[in-house]
C-alpha positions in Angstrom: 12.3 -10.5 -0.5 14.1 -8.8 -3.4 17.6 -7.5 -2.6 17.2 -4.1 -4.4 13.5 -3.5 -3.8 12.8 -0.3 -1.9 9.7 -1.6 -0.2 11.4 -4.9 0.8 14.2 -2.7 2.4 11.5 -0.7 4.3 9.8 -3.9 5.5 13.2 -5.2 6.7 13.9 -2.0 8.5 16.9 -1.1 6.3 15.2 2.1 5.3 13.2 4.1 7.8 9.5 4.7 7.4 6.6 6.1 9.4 4.9 2.7 10.2 1.2 2.8 10.9 0.5 -1.0 10.9 2.3 -4.3 10.7 1.5 -8.0 11.0 2.9 -11.2 9.7 1.6 -10.7 6.1 1.6 -6.9 5.5 3.2 -3.6 6.4 1.7 -0.1 6.2 3.4 3.3 6.3 2.9 6.9 5.5 3.7 7.9 1.9 6.7 10.3 1.8 5.0 12.3 -1.0 1.3 12.5 0.1 -1.4 13.3 -2.4 -4.0 14.0 0.3 -4.0 14.7 4.1 -4.0 10.9 4.7 -1.9 8.9 2.3 -0.8 5.4 3.5 0.8 2.6 1.5 0.0 -1.0 2.4 2.4 -3.6 1.0 2.6 -7.4 1.3 5.6 -8.7 3.1 6.1 -11.2 0.3 7.6 -9.6 -2.8 4.9 -9.5 -5.4 5.8 -7.1 -8.3 2.4 -5.9 -9.2 -1.3 -6.9 -9.5 -0.3 -8.9 -12.6 1.7 -11.3 -10.3 -1.2 -12.1 -7.9 -1.8 -15.8 -8.0 -3.2 -18.6 -5.8 0.2 -19.1 -4.2 0.4 -15.5 -2.9 -3.2 -14.2 -2.8 -3.4 -14.8 1.0 -1.2 -11.6 1.3 -3.6 -9.6 -0.8 -6.6 -11.0 1.1 -5.0 -10.0 4.4 -4.3 -6.5 3.1 -7.9 -6.0 2.3 -8.9 -7.3 5.7 -6.8 -4.7 7.4 -7.4 -1.7 5.1 -10.6 -0.7 7.0 -8.8 -0.9 10.3 -5.9 1.2 9.1 -8.3 3.8 7.5 -10.4 4.0 10.7 -7.3 4.4 12.8 -6.2 7.3 10.5 -9.5 9.1 11.0 -11.0 8.3 7.7 -14.6 7.9 8.8 -16.2 9.6 5.8 -14.6 7.6 3.0 -11.3 7.0 1.3 -9.9 5.7 -1.9 -7.8 2.5 -2.4 -5.6 2.5 -5.5 -2.9 0.2 -6.9 -0.9 1.2 -10.0 0.1 -1.6 -12.3 2.9 -1.2 -14.8 4.7 1.7 -16.4 1.6 3.3 -18.1 -0.1 3.5 -14.7 3.0 5.1 -13.2 3.9 2.3 -10.9 7.3 3.6 -9.7 8.2 0.8 -7.2 7.8 -2.7 -8.6 6.5 -4.2 -5.4 2.7 -4.5 -5.1 1.3 -1.7 -3.0 -2.1 -0.2 -2.2 -2.6 3.5 -1.6 -5.1 4.5 1.1 -6.0 8.1 0.2 -8.4 10.4 2.1 -8.9 13.1 4.6 -10.7 15.5 2.2 -13.2 15.4 -0.6 -11.4 13.6 -3.5 -11.8 14.5 -7.1 -14.4 12.5 -9.0 -12.2 11.8 -12.0 -9.4 9.2 -11.6 -7.5 10.0 -14.8 
């Protein structure tokens, strides 16, 4: 865990969140600035700064996240599709330097990503 990382503090319970899922490798909570009716963030419990830092030593956390994303989406009522997004770096507007995946849905999403 990183001392000054917002998501590490959320995982540790130092900052409140609207938790929707937790296990030994990942934590999921509602985004405080939702971009759609359903907007959930899924983060690894190990501090990984971004997609650029995924490696063989930490990829088990990312694998677990992708194993539970369908469960989280289904529990949130996303039965007609959803989007999974991860911003990587400043040009992609990654505002928290802790790897996270957005589950976005609950309405028809725009076809364009940019």
